[in-house]
N, C-alpha and C positions, 0 to 999 in steps of 0.2 A: 415563614422560609420551608424550602421544600427540601427534602432528605436527599441526598444524593450517594449513590455508591459507586460498586466496582462494576454493577451490573447495568447500570440507568446511560446506557451508552443514547436513549433518546433525551435528545438539548433540549426539549424544552422545560419538563422540571430545572433543570442547570438555568433559562431563560429566567424563569422567577425568581430568581435572586440576583443575579445579575444582568438584569435587562438591557444595559447599553451594550454589552457588552454580543447578547442573542441580536441584539438586532444588525452588531454589524457580521454576522453572523448568515443571518438575513439575508445584507445584504447582498454576499456574494451573486444571489442571483437575477439581482438586479432592479429594477424598482417592481417585477414581477414574475413570480416563475412561469416560467414557455416552455411547455412541453407540446407531444406532436409531432408528426413527420414534419408537417409545414412549418414550425421554428424551427429544426436543428439551425446551427449555423450553416457557412458557406464550408462547401466542399475543397481544400486545396489542388484534389485532382482532379475537379472541371477549370478550378483556374492556370493550373499549373500540367497539364495531363503528364512533362516527362518523368513524374513524379511513379507514375501505372509501370514505367518501365524500371525506376531504377530502384523500383519495391515488388515486380515481378515475381512468384511464390511465396511473399512476404502477405501475411494479411492488412498492411498498409496501404497496398493494389489494390483490393476492394473498395475500403473505409478509410478517411483520411482529413477532418476538419478542426476547422479555429478552437480553440478553446473560449470552454469559460469556467463563472468563477467556479467554484465549491464546493457550491451548492450542486451543483451540475454535478461534480463527477461519479456518483452512481447512477443517474438517470443515463450518461449520455454512453456510460463503457455498457448500460443496458439494450439500450436499441444502435449502439452500432455495429453492423453488417460485419466488422472483424470479429464479434461473438457470435451473430446472430449466422451467420455462411461458411466459418471455421473453426474447427474445436478450440476452443485457450484454457489452459489451467484456471484450476483453487489460486493459484495466487496471484493470479490478475483484483481480486481481492482484497489482498495487504492489502494497499495504497487507492483502494478505490468505497470505500466500505469501514464503515466502526466496525474493527476486526476481532478488539479486547475479548470479549463471552466469550465469542465462537471457540479462538484458540486456547483459552481457557481452561473451556469444559472440556475440548475436544483431548488436550492432553492433560487433564487429571484425567480422564476417564484410561488413558491410556497409558498411566504412571499409577491408577487404581488406587487413586485417592477419591473424596469424598465430588463429587461435581453438581451435587443440588442446589438449588436456587441460594439457601444461606451461604454455602463455604462459595459457591464463586464471588459472592455480596462482598463477603469478608474482608480480605486483599485478593489482591492480585500476586499470586508467583509467578514470578518471571521465567523459571525453570518453567513449568506447567505450558507457558501462552508457548515458548520454545516451540513447547514439545509438537504440541496440536496445529502448530503451525508447519511445522517438518511433515506430520500426519496427510495434511488435507491439498500442500501444493500444489503437487502432481494429480492431486485428483481433478476432474471434470468443472469446470469452470458452473457451468448448471448444479449440478450437484450437491457441490459447497455452497452456493446458494440460494439456495432449499435448507439447508444445514443452518443459515447464516438466518436465517429469516424467525426457525424457530424460533431462536433464543431468548431467554428476556431479556428486555433492553429497556427496563426499570416502570415501565407504565401498566402494569398489565389491565388496567381495565378501559382502556383505551388502545385505537388504532387508526387515527389523524394523523399521519406524520406531520414532521413541518417543512418536511419535501415530497413531492408528489414522489410516489414507486412507479420506476417506471415500468410500460405493461412488461412481461413474461414474453418473454422469445425479442422483443425486441417490435417491428410493427408489421413480423409477417408472422408469429410466432412460430419462430424457431429458431432451435440451439444448432448448432454446427450443421446446419442446412437442412435439419430435420425438423418436420414441425414437436411442438412441444408434445412428450405423450401425454395422456388424460390422467390423472391422479400422481404428475409428478409434484418429490417433493420445492421445488418451485414454486406451484402452483398455490399455494396455504397463505391462509389467508395476512401471516405474520406478515411484522414491519422490517424491515435490515433499513440501514441508514448510511448514508453520504459520512467519513470519518466527521466526527462531533467531536466534544470538548472532552470525552475521556481520555479521548486520545494521545491529549499535552496536556492535562494538567490531573493531579492526582486530587478522588471526590472530597479526602479529608483537609487539606492544609489549599488546593486550590495552587499546589508548587508545580513549575512547569515539570517534565517526565517526559521521558523519550517508553514506547510500547513496542515498534516495529520489531520484530525480527531484526529480519532483515539488516535492519540498519544497526541492532546493539550487536549482533556478528559481525557484521562489516569493518564496523568500528577498532571491535575487541583483536578482529586480524587486524589493521592498517595499526592498533596500541602494537603489534608484535614487531610489524617492518622497523628498521632503520631511519625509515624517512622526515627531516628538518620537522616540528611543529611548532614553530614561533607562536603560531597565533591559535593553539590549543594546550599554553599551561599544565592543563589537569592530564595529555596523556606522557608530556614530559616530567612531571611529576612522579605518571605512577611507572614512566621506563627507568627510572633513578631506585624506586622501590624493591620490592623482593618477588612483589610480580607472581605470590603465591595464590591466584585467584584475578582471571579476567579481567583487562583492563571494562570496567560499568560507570559505564555514562550516569547512573539513575543516582552513583553512591561517590563517584569520581569529577565530575566533570562541577563549574562551574556555573551561577548562575547566569552572565555571558554568554558563557559557552552552548545552555541552553535554549538559549534563544535562539539560536544557528542549529542545534540538532534537532530541536523540533520539525524544523523544517527538511533540514537536510534525512530525513527516515521517510520521503519521497522521492523529493526534486535531487533525485539523481542518476545515472548510471548504474543499470543493474541490468543481470537475464532469470524471465520472466516466460515460462512457458512448459510445453506436456514433458519436455525429457528429464528434466530435474528439478532439483528446489529451488525457488528463488533465490539472486547471492548476491552483490556485492562488488564487485574486482576487484576490490581494497588491500591485499594482502602487502603487495611492492610499497603501495602508494596513492596517492589523486591525483598523479600525473597522466595524463591520455598515455604515454606510451607505455606510464605503468601497470594499467589497464588491458590495453594488450598483450605486454606479457601476461597479467594476470593470463587471460583467456586461452591465450597461444598454450600456455604451461596445464590446460585444466582436462579435462577428460567425463562427456558422457558418461554417468554408468557401466553399462556395455562397455568400456575401454575401446570408444572410437572418440576422435578427434572432435571439440566442441568446435561448433558455429552458431550462429541465432537465424539461420536458414539460408536453406541453396536457393541461389536465384533461379526465377524460373526459366530465361534462355539462356544464360549462358552455364550453367551450374555450376556456375563461384559457390565456393563454402564464406559467406556472409558473417562478419563480426558488425549489428549493428547497434550505432550509438543510440540511447535514447534520451536523456535528458540534463544531465548534468551541471545542475547547477551550484549544488554544494563545492562539488570539486574545483567549478569554477571558481566561487567564493570564494578556496580553499588557498590561491594563488593569484590574489587579486589585491588589490590594496586596501580595499575598504577591510578584509580580512588581518594583513598586516598591520591597518591602527587601528583596529579592533570590535571595527561597526559590526553590527549582523545584516 
């Protein structure tokens, strides 16, 4: 049996213990991993040119392609022109990479706590993870990528990732339209992994867990609202309690709820850009009109009105919905029936 702990972001040791699940993980790449510029999925912009005008002024007008499986989530982000030609935030890695160790280390350092490998491996301190996430969220994508690649991943004696690494700076060796500088931290030989086993499983017990700060803070804000949630009994139960501590899905949620929560960490609506920390708009509820009200009430840190992007032709300030699958599921018949 392979030993795994809180720095085991590399899925390979987990795969030695759970080979069938590991095969399923690798199968999200298809029959084999297809990288390189000639193997990219079809461009939605080429098939539907009107999207370029719809997203004018937004990075999706530059590059927008068909989705691929989880194995590609970090590779495809690393090569998209949305990253190589336009400046993106470090928060983009929140749901495209295995970021537990990065957030944990940065957070512990910011809190004045030991952040050596042994301390990181021993236990996951979610307060430190959230602090680290807040520290790096608005940093430049390429700088946070460099930090991520320098983190321990549980396999110090090998550097052959299960999923191929994207070429640094994509196929043109650029970030935000500029050549990757010599010596940039993202060029180091370390590994960064797409979302991995450790992101949804406790390495000691294998129990499901959530580790993404965006979800943990978002669902806690949602629990504070008055929106009825019969499909989430743990939230209703928490509301009837003394509320001395915020709703914590890892302590309060049922096993059945966790089956949805692990997906809801990323398959959601959110804000993710350089203007502010990544955020889920759940403070008033999960419905579309409640998310819109949340964004309408929000301001950027400098006090200006919140928006996702300013349209390149009209100058209109636009709210751009991402992919609110968890929210849609929450309002459907499957959630009402307890089906995840």
